[in-house]
N, C-alpha and C positions, 0 to 999 in steps of 0.2 A: 504494500500500500504506500502511503506517503512517507517520504523521508523528511524529518524535521530540518528545516532550513533556517539560516540566519544571514543569508546573503541575497535577499530579494532586491531586485532593481525596480525603480519606479515604473518603467515601461511595462514590466511584467504584471505589476499590481493593477495598473490602469487597464491592461488587457483583460484581466479578470472582471473588473467592473463593467467592461463593455461587452461581455458575453451576452447572448440572448438570455432573457430572464429565466426561462425554463431550464436551459442548459446550466446556468450558474447554480440554481437551486438544486438541480439533480446532482451536480458534482459535490456541492457542500453537504447535502444529506447523505450521499454515499460515503463520504469521508467521515462524517459525524457518526454513522452507524458502525464504522470500524473501531472507533475508540470509546463510544458511549452507548448506553441503553438509550435508544431514540425517544423513549417515552418517559424518561426520568428528568426531572428539573430540580436543581438544588435551590433551597429557599433560604434567603438571608433577610434579616431585619436591620434597619438602620435608625440610630437615635442620635440626635444632636445633643451632645453632652455639654457644650459651651457654644452659645449662639450670639452672632453679631459682633460688632466693633472690630472687625478685621481690618488691618492696615493695607491689605492688598487691593488692587483695582480691577480684579477679574470682571470683565464686562457683563457677564451673565449672572453674577452673584448678588443677591439681596443682602448678604451678610457683610458686605463691604461698608466700612464706616464712611466712605466717600459718597454713598448714594442714599437718597431718601426713598426707601422702599417700604416704609411703614412697618419695619421690623423692630420689635422691642428687644434690646440686648439682654442676655441672661448670662450670669456667671457660671463657672463650672459646677455641674450638678453634684449633689451629695452622692456618695458611693451607694448608699442604700436605695436611693431612688433609681439609680441606673440598674441595680440588680433586680429590682421589682419589675422594671420594664423588660429586662431580659427574660425573666420567668414568664411574663405574659407572652412574649414572642415565642418562647419555646413551647408553651402550651398550645399555641396556634399553628405549630408545625415548623418553625424556623430551626435550622441546624447551625446557623452561624449568626452571631450578633456583632454588628458593626457599630462603632462609636466614632462620631465625628466632632472635632472641635475647631472653631473658626480662629485659628492662629496662623500667623506667618511662620513662626517657629515656636515650639513650646519652650518654656523655661524648665530648668532641671527639676524645680519643685513640682511643676505640673506633671512631669513624667512619673513621679512617685504616686501621685493621686490616680493617674491612669493605670498604673501597674496594679493598684488595689482593685480597680474595676475589672481588669483583665483576669486577675486571680479569682474574683468572685464569679465571673461569668463562666470561666473554665470549670469551676467547682460544680456548676450546674450540668456539665457534660456537653457544653456547646463549644464550637469553634469561635475564636475571637479575631476581630479585625479592628484596627483603628486608623483614622486619618487625621493627622495633627499638623500638617504642613511640612516644612523642611526639617530635617534631622541632622544632628552631628553624628560622628562615628560613635561616640560614647553613648548618646541617647538611643541609637539603634541597638547597640549591644545591651543596654539596660532593659530595653523592651523585650529583647530575645530572652534574656535571663529571667525576666518576669513571666515568661510563658506565652508571649504573643504569637499567634499563628500566622496572621496576615497583616500586611501594611498596605493601605491604599494611598496612591499618589499618582493622579492622572496626568498624562501629557497634555490633555485637552484637545489639541489640534496639531497640525503639522508645524515643523519649525519655521517654514516660510510664512505661515499665516499667524503665528503665535503673537507677534507684536501688535496685531490688529485687535487682540482680545485682552492682553495683559502686558503691562509695562513695568510692574514693580518686582517681577521675578523673571529671570531668564530661563530659556529652555534648558540650558546647561545646568542651572540650579536644580531643575526637576530630575534630569538624568543623574546628577550627582547623588541626590537623595535616594533614587532607586538603586544605585550602586551600593550605597551604604547599607540599605535594607538587605539587599541580596548578600553582601559580604558578612552581615551579622547572622545569616542563616534563617531569615524570616521569609515566608512566602510572599510573593509580590502580587498585588491587585492593582492593575494599571490599564486605563483605557482612555476614552475621550468623549467629547460632546459633538454631536452632529447637528447641523442646522444653524450655525452661528454666522452664516453668510459666506462660508468657505466654498470652494468649488471642488470638482472631482479630483483635481490634482492634489488638493490639501487632504481630502479624505484618504486617498491612496498613500500620501506621504505619512499620515498618522499611523495607518496600519503597517506600513513598511517599517517605520521606526520601531514599533512594538515588536514586530516579528523578527527584527534584526538585533534585538537585545541579546546579550550572550546566552541568556536562558529566557524562554518565553514566559510571560506572566502566567501564574497559575489561574488567575481570574482576570478577565478582560471586560470591564463594564462599558457598554456602549450606551451613552445617554443621548436623548433627543432634547434639544434646547427647550426649557420651560421659560417662557417669556414672563418677566416680572415687571410690573409698573415701577418706574424709578431707576431701572438699570439701563445702561447704554444700549443693550441689545434688544430692548423692547421695540417692537415694530419691524424686526427682521422678517423678511419674506418667509412664509412657512415652507417647510421642507416637503418635497414629494415623498409620500410614504414608501414608494417603491425604491427610492434612493436609500432610505434607511434600511430596508430589507436587504438590498444589495450589499450594504456595508456589513451587516451581520454575516452574510454568506461569505464574503471575502475574508472577514476575520476568521471564520471557521476554517477556510482553506489554508490560510497562512499560519494559523496556530491551532493545529488539529487536536492537541491534547489539552488545551486550555478550556476552562469554563467561560463561555461567552454569556455575559449577563445583560438582560434587559433592565435598564436602570431608570434614570429620570425620564419623564415624558410619557410613561405608560398611561397616565390619566387621560392623555389626548389621543391615545391609540385605540382604534376599534378592536373588538375581539378578533375580527378577521385578519387585521394587520399583525396582531400578536401571534396568531396561529401560523401565519407565513414566516414570522421570525423564528418560531420553534422549528418549522420545516427547514429553514435556512441554516440551522445549527445552534441557535440560542438554547442554552440548557441551564440557566440560572436566572432568578428574578429577585428583586427587592419587593417585599410586600409589607403592608401596614398602611396606616392612614397618611403618614408623612414620610418624605425623604428629606431629612434635615429640616427644611422650612417650606418645601413645596408639596402640593397634594399628590397623593398616590392612590391607585384603586383600592377600594375597601377590600378587606380580607375575604369577606363572603363572596364578593364578585369573583375574586381569583379562584376560590374553591369551586365555584360553579363553572368557571371557564375550564379548569383542570378536568372536572368531571365530564364536560361536553367533549373535550379533546382526548380523553382517555390517558391523561398524564398523571404521574405520581411523583411525589417529592423524593429527593435522594436520601434523606435521612430515614424515612419510614414510608412504606408503600401506602399506609393508611393514615398518614399525618393529616390529610385534608378531609378525613371522613368523620372526624369527631364533631 
């Protein structure tokens, strides 16, 4: 079957994007079935453990202190509140609990609090993931020693388009943090956002960059831009749903062993669009009412969709039947 590659050229990736839609999905689904149960979807839940007042200027993010998006900043949550949320997520079928904090880079004292959360979530028998911004070598090593399973740090878009979205952090800053996480022995969760005004060249560039990392990310979240009033990307032309599905399929072809996750934007996706994404090779979702600060489909809707499609969660075949 497919040999894992880390030497993709942009023209090769663009050629995949340009395949006839049926051919692209057939290739992606065929490869997906080689590595995964085609009807299994891993379930993650995401909680904002520290909200707002971020110094970054990411054009899509209502948590930036630079934009008036009507968001009320909140300090780092108490550990017990985080663990209660994790227990609720686990009861509803999640096998991984992800915690996000709106920092450019955490302080060392913040890392200690997060490690307490990680330890508590792991004691429940769940996988743990955090996204805290940039990390130093020592911070990554401390998170590993504290038992962290996954670290999320998205590239967001291609290197060429990056400065159109963010100016307060460089693309190399992101790559450096990914390298520190990998060197510390933590699994990598890294993807991007589609629909920010980028073109096909940029979507291909993003996936090429991810696939050409020394080791493919274990999880690849593909987000569709959620437009928020008060952020610079509000008013961006909506993305063609078929372009998003193509992006999922190409991600599957380039990174065949990775979990490709439907992340932000599912609230704006029809059931039919999500079904095609699963056919294209997506096999992970975030569920719950919120993704950090933006709306997400209700859990009961996801349970119903899984039932209609004959899908089951990776943690337990019956996780959505309770």
